C-alpha positions as CSV (number, residue, x, y, z in Angstrom):
1,M,25.4,11.4,-8.2
2,T,25.2,13.4,-5.0
3,T,26.6,11.8,-1.9
4,R,25.0,13.0,1.3
5,T,25.9,11.6,4.6
6,S,23.5,11.6,7.5
7,T,24.5,12.8,10.9
8,Q,22.2,10.1,12.4
9,N,22.3,6.3,12.3
10,L,19.4,4.3,10.7
11,R,17.8,3.6,14.1
12,K,17.6,7.2,15.0
13,R,16.2,8.2,11.6
14,V,13.5,5.4,11.7
15,R,12.6,6.3,15.3
16,Y,12.1,9.9,14.3
17,H,9.8,9.0,11.4
18,F,7.7,6.9,13.8
19,R,7.8,9.2,16.9
20,G,8.7,12.7,15.6
21,N,6.6,15.2,13.8
22,A,5.9,16.5,10.3
23,Y,8.4,19.4,10.7
24,G,11.3,17.0,11.0
25,S,10.1,14.1,8.9
26,T,9.2,14.4,5.2
27,L,7.6,10.9,5.5
28,R,5.3,12.1,8.2
29,L,4.5,15.2,6.3
30,S,3.6,13.2,3.2
31,L,1.5,10.6,5.0
32,G,-0.3,13.1,7.1
33,C,-1.2,15.2,4.0
34,L,-2.4,12.1,2.2
35,L,-4.5,11.1,5.2
36,G,-6.1,14.5,5.2
37,L,-4.7,15.7,8.5
38,E,-4.6,19.5,9.0
39,L,-1.1,21.0,8.8
40,R,-0.7,24.0,11.1
41,R,2.0,26.5,12.0
42,V,3.1,26.0,15.6
43,G,5.4,27.7,18.1
44,S,7.0,30.8,16.5
45,G,5.0,30.1,13.3
46,K,7.9,28.9,11.2
47,R,7.4,25.2,12.0
48,M,4.5,23.2,10.6
49,T,3.1,20.0,12.1
50,F,-0.2,18.3,12.5
51,T,-0.4,19.5,16.1
52,K,-0.2,17.1,19.0
53,A,-3.5,15.5,18.3
54,G,-2.9,15.1,14.6
55,E,0.6,13.8,15.1
56,A,-0.8,11.2,17.6
57,V,-3.4,10.1,15.0
58,L,-0.6,9.8,12.4
59,S,1.6,7.8,14.9
60,E,-1.2,5.4,15.6
61,W,-1.9,5.0,11.8
62,M,1.8,4.3,11.2
63,A,2.0,1.8,14.1
64,E,-0.8,-0.1,12.5
65,H,0.1,0.2,8.8
66,A,3.8,1.1,8.3
67,R,6.6,-1.4,8.2
68,V,10.4,-1.0,8.0
69,C,13.0,-3.4,6.7
70,W,16.5,-2.9,5.4
71,L,19.4,-4.7,3.9
72,E,22.9,-4.1,5.1
73,H,25.3,-2.7,2.5
74,P,28.8,-1.5,3.1
75,A,28.1,1.7,1.1
76,P,24.3,2.3,1.0
77,W,24.7,5.8,-0.5
78,T,26.0,4.2,-3.6
79,V,22.8,2.2,-4.3
80,E,20.1,4.6,-3.2
81,A,19.8,6.5,-6.5
82,D,19.7,3.2,-8.5
83,L,16.9,1.8,-6.2
84,I,14.9,5.0,-6.5
85,N,15.2,4.8,-10.3
86,R,14.3,1.1,-10.5
87,L,11.6,0.7,-7.9
88,D,8.2,2.4,-7.6
89,L,8.6,4.5,-4.4
90,P,5.8,7.0,-4.6
91,L,6.4,8.6,-1.2
92,N,10.1,9.3,-1.9
93,L,10.3,12.8,-3.5
94,D,14.1,13.2,-3.4
95,Q,15.6,12.0,-6.7
96,N,12.2,10.7,-7.8
97,R,10.8,13.3,-10.2
98,H,10.3,10.5,-12.8
99,N,7.6,8.8,-10.5
100,A,4.1,9.4,-11.8
101,F,2.9,10.3,-8.2
102,H,5.6,12.9,-7.6
103,P,3.7,15.9,-9.0
104,H,0.5,14.9,-7.2
105,L,2.2,14.4,-3.8
106,T,4.2,17.6,-4.3
107,E,1.0,19.5,-5.0
108,I,-0.9,18.0,-2.0
109,R,2.0,19.0,0.3
110,A,2.2,22.5,-1.2
111,Q,-1.6,23.0,-0.7
112,A,-1.3,21.9,2.9
113,R,1.5,24.3,3.6
114,Q,-0.5,27.1,1.9
115,R,-3.6,26.4,4.0
116,A,-1.4,26.3,7.2
117,R,0.0,29.8,6.3
118,E,-3.5,31.1,6.1
119,L,-4.5,29.8,9.6
120,P,-3.5,31.3,12.9
121,V,-0.5,29.8,14.7
122,T,-1.5,27.2,17.2
123,T,0.1,25.0,19.9
């Protein structure tokens, strides 16, 4: 089992998923791709987001449909892999190749990135 520690606390991580962009949030990237938002290269062309308008649509969708809950645990990194193995967590790609939705979501994200590479860089 791999033990990875985050440099951010849970509040900062959740806040970024709700207020950040697809470049920094794999959750936002997955949701935006599933919702059909257009991924684009921005800035220098290395980062990919749904642009300001698309990210705003995604934030609005998440505010209406996404919910967060957690359970305190003294060593949460010790239970993460077990939970991913036992629960159906289709949006979680890390450590979740056994999930039936994994290849589909991976392909949708890859196609969105490929389309973004073919389009001009935008703001």
